[in-house]
VEXMIRO-566741 format. One line per 5 residues: number of its first residue (from 1); their letters; for each residue x, y, z of C-alpha. Coordinates in steps of 0.2 Angstrom, whole numbers. Example, Ala and Ser with C-alpha at 12.3 -4.5 7.8 and 13.67 -1.06 7.14 Angstrom:
REM residues 2
1> as> 62 -22 39 | 68 -5 36 $
This chain:
REM residues 51
1> mdmwl> 0 0 0 | 15 12 3 | 21 10 -15 | 3 15 -22 | 6 33 -15 $
6> vfywt> 23 34 -24 | 16 29 -41 | 0 39 -39 | -2 56 -48 | 1 65 -32 $
11> gpigv> 17 56 -29 | 34 61 -36 | 35 48 -49 | 18 52 -56 | 21 71 -56 $
16> giflv> 38 68 -65 | 30 57 -78 | 16 70 -81 | 29 84 -83 | 40 74 -95 $
21> clgtm> 24 70 -106 | 19 88 -105 | 36 94 -111 | 37 82 -125 | 20 87 -131 $
26> illlt> 24 106 -131 | 41 102 -140 | 32 92 -153 | 18 105 -156 | 32 119 -158 $
31> kadei> 41 108 -171 | 25 105 -181 | 21 124 -180 | 39 128 -186 | 38 115 -200 $
36> skrtk> 21 122 -206 | 28 140 -206 | 43 134 -217 | 32 125 -229 | 21 140 -231 $
41> ammke> 36 151 -234 | 43 139 -247 | 27 138 -256 | 25 157 -256 | 43 159 -263 $
46> kglek> 39 147 -277 | 23 155 -281 | 12 140 -277 | 1 148 -264 | -18 145 -266 $
51> k> -28 160 -272 $
């Protein structure tokens, strides 16, 4: 029963896992946004943007 508190969300391991997952998600969203911006800029440079 003591280990249950360690692995639960309010325990140090649960909070650590949550923060790692949150950081990974933010990193992936930032990368996806950057790739999207670069793709749009490249399309605009080549004159392929939709009108």
